[in-house]
N, C-alpha and C positions, 0 to 999 in steps of 0.2 A: 221239682225243678221250675224255675222261672220261665216264662213264655218268651220274652223279648230277648233277642240275641243280636249282638253287634259283631260285625265281621272285623277281624283283627289283621287278617292277611291272607294272600292266596298266591300260589304259583302253579305253573303248568309244565308237563313234560310233553313236548311235541316230537314224536318219533325218537323218543329217548333223550332229547336235548332239552335241559332245564331252561325256563324262561320265567322272569318274575317282573322285571321292570317295563317291558313292553306290554305285558298282559293286563288288559284293562278290565274285562268282563266276560261272561259266558252265559249261554242259555242252556239250562240243563236238558238232558235227554230223557227226562222223567217220563215213563210210560203213560199212556192215556188209554183207558178201557174203551172198547167199542161196544156199545150196548144196542140191543134190538128189542123193539116193542113186542110185547106179548099180550094176549087178551083171552083167547080160547073162549069158553063159555061164561068167563067172569064179567061181572058189571064193571069191575075196576081193572083198568089197564095196568100193566107192569112192564118191567124191563128185565132182560136177561143178558148176562156178559157173554159175548161171542167171539172176543179177540182183543188184540192190541194194536193200536195205530202204529204205523211206521214211525220209528224214533228219529227225531231230528235234533240237531244241536248247532250251536254256533259259538265261536270265539271271537272276541274283539281285541285287536292288537293296536297299540298306538305307538307311533314313531318307528315302526319297523320299516327296514330298508328292503329293496328288492333282493339284495344279496342275502340278507337274513331270512327271508321267505323261502329263498332257494335252498339255503343251508338247512332249514327245517324240513325240506322236502314237500313245501306247500304249493302244490300245482293242482289245478282241477283235475279231477279222476284219480288223484293219488289216495291210496288205502293206507292210513297210518294210524298207530296207537296214540291215544291222547289220555293222560292222566292229569286231573285237576285236584289240587290240595287246597283246603280252606281250614282256617282257624277262627272260631267264634268264641265269645264270652257271653254268658247269660247274666241276667239281673243279680243272681246270687254269687257271681264270680266264678262259676264253673266253666272250665274250657272244653269246647267241643271241637274235636278233629274230624274233618270230613274229607272223603276223597271220592271222586267220580271217575270211573275208568271206562273209556270208550276203546275196546280192544279191536273192533273192526269199523273204523270211521272213514267213509269215503267223502273226500271233498267235492261237493256239488257245485260250488261257486266261491269266488274270492271277490268281494266288493270293495272298491276304494272309495273313500268319501271325498267330496269336493274340499280341498284344503285352502284355507284363506290365510293371508299373511299373518304370521305370528302364531300359527297353530301347527300341531304335529299332524303328520298324516295318519289316517286311521284306516285299518282294514277289518272287514268282517268275513270270517271265513265260515261258510255253511257247510254242514256235514249230514249225510244219511248214515244212520248208525245201526249195525246189525247185532252188536253185542255191547250192552252197557250194564254197569254196577255202581251202586252208590252205598258207601259205608259211613256211618256216623259213630264214632268212638268204637269202632270194630263191629258194630251191629249192622246187618243188611237192611238198608232202606228199600232198595229194589235190586233185582238182578234179572234181566231179560237178554236171552241169547237166541236169536232166530234160528241159527244152524244147530245148536245143541238142544233145541226144543225145551228151554228153560224160561219159566214165567214165575218169578217169586216177587211179590210186592210186599215183602216184609213178614209174611206168614208161612213161608215154605214155598216149594215149587208145586204149583197147582197142576202141572203137566207130568208129575213124577210117575203116575199110574198109566200114563199113555204108552202103548206098545210101539 
């Protein structure tokens, strides 16, 4: 499989309502490991995985009106489901279907850009995410759910044995 991929399109479901034309970009909730230094009696220091950082994500909407934001239920403090669909094509022509699902996404802030004459208004919606999952062609890339105690970074749930 070729490495370079071009994005062909994307759309989003906000609170179950589809959006495509206003949806400009997003910041993935990709989980980041928290590492802690170890040394013990060793001359060589190491690191050990001790957790996952709080997941955050953001959506950028262009041309959205206040009525549209209200229709989507986009207000600070709202807890909404978000699903992002993307389609890519690699150098060999293979199509990759991706989806990122934020089941418990709390809106922490809605930022509006300074709009100049002849430009569309832009909103950046920031989220704190408790449950996120990304699939590419049906394969799990990551699945982290704080409440269900799931941490799967593509190789299975590392917390499956936790009582």
